Every structure is written in structure tokens, then in C-alpha cells.
N, C-alpha and C positions, 0 to 999 in steps of 0.2 A: 506495497499500499504504499503512495505517496505521501508523502507530509503536504498538512499543511499549515499556514499562520493564520495565529489564533491568540484574542486579547485578554487578559484576566481583566472581570467586568471587578476586580476591588481596584486594580491600577491603575488599568491601562496599557499594563509591559507586555508587549510582544511576544509570543515563544514557538516557537514550531513545534507539531506533536502528530502523530498519525490519524491519518485520515478514520475518524473515528465515526457510525452513524452509531446515534444521535450524537452532538456532541455536549460532553458533559455541562451540568447548567452553571461550571464557574466563568465558562468562555464563549466568547462572542466572537463570529468572521467579520465583524465591524469594528473596521477603526474609529478612536478616538480623534476628534478630532485637533484638541488640540493637547498639551503635559497636562493641563489642566483642569479635565472634563472628566465627568464620575459616571459611572454607570447609573439609570435613574428605573431600572427593571425594563423596559425597551428601548432605549438608547442612549446617546453618550448626550448628558447638558453641562454647559459651565460650572467649576462652581467658582463662585465669585468669591469665597476670602480665600480659597485658594490662591487663584486667581492677580488678587487682590498681596495675598504674599509673597509669589515672588516672579511679579511682571510690573504689580505699580511700584510698592513701596520703598524698594530698592531702588527705582528710578528717579522714584520720588525725591527719597535720603540725599540722592547725589543734585537733586537741581535744588533742594530747601539749603545742599551745601554751597553750591556755586553762588546765589542769592544773596547768600548768607553773608559772604566775602565778599559782594560788595555793598553792602550794606554798614558790615562793619571795618572794613576801607575810609568811604564815606564822614561816619562816624570819628572813624580815629584822627580825618584832616580835618575835621569840623573842630574836635578839641584841642588841635595842635596849630586852631591858628592858618593853616595852609588853607591854600582856592580848593574846594575838594574837585576830584577830576568827572564825577556825573553831579548834574543838580540835584534839587531837594524835590523836585515836581518827578524826576525820574527813578528818585530813591524808595518816594512815596508808590511810583507804579509797582516796584520792586516791592514793595514788602505785600501791596494786594496780589501780588502774583501769588509769594511767598503763602496767604492766604489759605488765597485759590488750592495751590497745593494741596494746605494742610486740612484740607474740603474732600479730599480725592475719596479718602478711603468712606465717609461717607455717603457720596454724591456718587461716584465712579460706578459705570456698568460694562460687561465687558462688551455688549452689542453695542459701536460706534463709537469707542472711548479716542477720545484726540486729546489731547497733554496741552494747559493750556500755555497761553500765547507770552516768550519771551520779553520784558520788555527788553528794549535795544537802547 
């Protein structure tokens, strides 16, 4: 008998097994769409919490760090009495952007997700 590729319903991992009939209940021949899907009994659906943990939060945190460096540089320049490299208006936009990033775990949905625009 030839081997077939199947997917474990518990974690979506691919394995090769001999073709058997019927297929054991713990496997499906339907491939998950992404690495953050879970089996819902009839098909794969995106696990929002796993998507947030693996795809959104790490990138969001990196973006927050980048934005925070801009704000801190501005703050240091103002405290030192030097001319800031960015305007107060631009830094206000960066602070608003940072809040949008912080709100993402509450508001973001996998379908149609886009990142907030980085203020330039």
C-alpha cells in the first residue's frame, strides 16, 4: 500500500502513514491553512489567540520598541536643551501609533488584518 500524507487534528502536523480505510479519527487529509489553525470537528479554523501569540505580538512588540526609541530620543533632546530631530506634532503621532499597537490584541482579527501606518 502506498503512503499518504495526513494531518494530526490535535496540532496540524504532517505525517506519512500507510493508506488505510477508514482513516483513524485523529487524522485528516485536509491540510491546515496556516500554522495557527485548529481543528473544529469539520475543518480548520484560525486560532485567534495562537495567531496573536505567534504572529501579532512579537511584531507588535518590535514596532513598539522602534517607536519608543523615537519618543525617547525626542525626550532626551528636549531635556538636554538641544533642537529635537522630530517635531512635537510628529512625536504626538508616534504616541498615537503606539496606542494603536497596544490595542491590537483586543481589536485585531486574522481576516483582513493590516498593521497601523508608521508615522514618518
